Phi, psi and omega in degrees: 000144176231145182236124180290128182239001179158205178232163181222130179272092183269174177293346180264357184119185180287129183236157174283138180256132185235152164257122180250158185263028177208173181222125174272154186300330182272355180275155177273314176221183177273010173267121185222159169241152178270119180300121182307135179085359179226178173252011184281136177258143179228137180256106179280166176289161178296325177299319178289324178298315181293335179275317190251351182266155176226147176284184183296340178269003179083013182266144171289143179229157180275174183295332178297319178297308183292329181295339178294341179268352182278114176246339177227141178212158175293150181304332182270002183294130175226130178287125179235000000 
């Protein structure tokens, strides 16, 4: 299951940002965006999320805000 938590300005254009209830081995966290024009999900770093993501109101948020959506993470994940 995936839950929309905002938008992400990717190199492919504006994408929907999701919290998903699973973690793939190549992902950093369970926060992903759907690559526009595909059904493929990509997990950006927290540094990129704080730079390129916006909440539903279009506001930039800090890593503490986005970290509330992290329920699964790669073993090497470190909040920065």
